[in-house]
C-alpha positions as CSV (number, residue, x, y, z in Angstrom):
1,M,11.7,2.3,-7.8
2,A,10.4,-0.9,-9.2
3,I,7.1,-2.4,-10.4
4,V,6.5,-5.9,-9.3
5,D,3.8,-7.5,-11.5
6,V,2.8,-10.9,-10.2
7,A,0.3,-12.1,-12.8
8,T,1.2,-14.0,-15.9
9,P,-0.9,-13.5,-19.0
10,S,-2.5,-16.9,-18.6
11,E,-3.7,-16.2,-15.0
12,S,-7.3,-15.1,-14.5
13,H,-8.0,-12.9,-11.5
14,E,-11.3,-11.5,-10.3
15,F,-9.6,-8.2,-9.0
16,S,-6.4,-6.3,-9.5
17,V,-4.9,-4.4,-6.6
18,L,-2.1,-1.9,-6.6
19,V,0.2,-1.9,-3.6
20,L,2.0,1.4,-3.2
21,H,5.1,1.9,-1.0
22,G,6.2,5.4,-0.3
23,P,9.5,7.0,0.6
24,N,12.3,5.1,2.5
25,L,10.4,1.8,2.3
26,N,13.0,0.5,-0.1
27,L,15.3,0.4,2.9
28,L,13.1,-2.0,4.9
29,G,15.2,-4.6,6.7
30,L,18.0,-2.1,7.2
31,R,16.1,1.0,8.4
32,E,15.3,1.0,12.1
33,P,14.4,-2.7,12.4
34,G,13.2,-2.1,16.0
35,I,10.4,0.1,14.5
36,Y,9.9,-1.3,11.0
37,G,10.9,-4.9,11.4
38,A,13.4,-7.1,9.7
39,A,11.4,-8.0,6.6
40,T,12.7,-6.5,3.3
41,L,10.4,-4.8,0.8
42,A,11.1,-7.7,-1.6
43,Q,10.0,-10.2,1.1
44,I,6.8,-8.3,1.8
45,D,6.0,-8.1,-1.9
46,A,6.6,-11.8,-2.4
47,R,4.2,-12.6,0.5
48,L,1.6,-10.3,-1.0
49,V,2.0,-12.2,-4.3
50,E,1.3,-15.5,-2.5
51,L,-1.6,-14.0,-0.6
52,G,-3.0,-12.5,-3.7
53,K,-2.9,-15.8,-5.5
54,S,-4.8,-17.4,-2.7
55,L,-7.4,-14.7,-2.9
56,N,-7.6,-14.9,-6.7
57,V,-6.3,-11.3,-6.9
58,R,-3.7,-9.8,-9.2
59,V,-1.2,-7.8,-7.1
60,Q,1.1,-5.2,-8.6
61,S,3.6,-3.4,-6.2
62,F,5.4,-0.2,-6.8
63,Q,7.7,1.9,-4.6
64,S,9.0,5.4,-5.0
65,N,10.6,8.0,-2.9
66,H,9.1,10.8,-5.1
67,E,5.7,12.3,-4.4
68,G,4.9,13.1,-8.0
69,V,5.7,9.6,-9.2
70,L,3.4,8.2,-6.6
71,V,0.6,10.6,-7.8
72,D,1.2,9.6,-11.4
73,T,1.0,5.9,-10.4
74,I,-2.3,6.5,-8.6
75,H,-3.7,8.3,-11.6
76,A,-2.7,5.4,-13.9
77,A,-4.3,2.9,-11.5
78,R,-7.7,4.2,-12.4
79,D,-7.7,2.2,-15.7
80,T,-6.0,-1.0,-14.5
81,H,-6.9,-1.7,-10.9
82,H,-9.9,-2.2,-8.6
83,G,-8.3,-0.9,-5.4
84,I,-5.2,0.3,-3.7
85,V,-3.2,-0.7,-0.6
86,I,-0.9,2.2,0.3
87,N,1.8,2.8,2.8
88,A,2.6,6.4,1.9
89,G,5.3,6.6,4.6
90,A,6.0,10.1,5.7
91,Y,3.8,11.4,2.9
92,T,0.9,10.1,5.0
93,H,1.4,13.1,7.2
94,T,2.3,15.7,4.6
95,S,0.9,15.0,1.2
96,I,-2.4,16.6,0.2
97,A,-1.4,15.8,-3.4
98,I,-1.4,12.0,-2.7
99,R,-4.7,12.4,-0.8
100,D,-6.3,14.3,-3.7
101,A,-5.0,11.8,-6.3
102,I,-6.6,8.9,-4.4
103,S,-9.8,10.9,-4.0
104,A,-9.8,11.7,-7.7
105,V,-9.5,8.2,-9.0
106,Q,-12.2,6.9,-6.7
107,L,-10.6,3.5,-6.1
108,P,-11.2,1.9,-2.7
109,T,-8.0,2.4,-0.8
110,V,-6.7,0.8,2.4
111,E,-4.0,2.7,4.3
112,V,-1.3,0.6,6.0
113,H,1.6,1.3,8.3
114,L,4.2,-1.1,9.7
115,S,4.3,0.8,13.1
116,N,1.5,2.1,15.1
117,I,1.6,5.8,14.1
118,Y,-0.5,6.8,17.1
119,K,2.1,5.5,19.5
120,R,4.9,7.5,17.9
121,E,5.8,11.2,17.5
122,E,2.9,13.6,17.6
123,F,3.4,14.7,14.0
124,R,2.7,11.1,12.9
125,H,-0.7,11.0,14.5
126,H,-2.4,12.9,11.6
127,S,-3.1,11.1,8.3
128,H,-4.2,13.0,5.3
129,L,-5.4,9.7,3.8
130,A,-7.5,8.4,6.6
131,S,-10.6,10.4,5.8
132,I,-10.8,9.0,2.2
133,A,-9.6,5.5,2.9
134,V,-11.9,2.5,3.3
135,G,-9.9,1.7,6.4
136,Q,-6.5,1.8,8.1
137,V,-4.3,-1.0,9.4
138,S,-1.2,0.0,11.5
139,G,1.1,-1.5,14.1
140,F,1.4,-5.1,12.9
141,G,4.6,-4.9,11.1
142,A,4.6,-6.6,7.6
143,S,1.3,-8.2,8.6
144,S,-0.3,-4.7,8.2
145,Y,0.1,-5.1,4.5
146,Y,-1.4,-8.6,4.5
147,L,-4.3,-7.6,6.6
148,G,-4.8,-4.5,4.5
149,L,-5.0,-6.6,1.3
150,Q,-7.4,-9.1,2.9
151,A,-9.6,-6.2,4.0
152,L,-9.6,-4.5,0.6
153,V,-10.5,-7.8,-1.1
154,A,-13.4,-8.3,1.3
155,H,-14.5,-4.8,0.6
156,L,-14.3,-5.3,-3.2
157,E,-16.3,-8.6,-2.8
158,G,-18.9,-6.5,-1.0
C-alpha cells in the first residue's frame, strides 16, 4: 500500500480528490490482462496526476488489500478531500463497511471498474456502493478512472 500525493506545497488547487484502489489492484498489468488491461497501477496513477493538473485538481491515490485500512482512509478523507473516486475491487460486492464509511463522510463519490461488472459473473452484478455513489463508470479499462475523475470534478463544480 502506498499513498501517491501529486501536489507540491506551491501548487494551488480548487479541489482535492482521493482515488482509492482496493484489493489486488496493486497487481494490475500482471493480473488477467485480458480482463483488466496491461496498464499498471503506477501508470494509471501517473495519468490521473496529469489529468488532475489539467483540471486544477489535487489527486491523492491510495491502494490497500485490507478493508479496514480502506475504511480508515475514507474516514480521514473527510477533513482533506472534496470527493472520492473508488475502485473497491471485490469489496464492491461484499463490503457494507466501505459503503457505510463513504455514506458517513458524505463526500461525493464516483465508483469505477476496469471491466464491465455486469458482463461478468453474477456475483459481480451487485454493488454495495452504487446506491450512495454520485455515479458509476465501468468497462472502459484504465479510462474508467479518468472518466470517473472528470465526472467527479464536473459534479463538484456543480
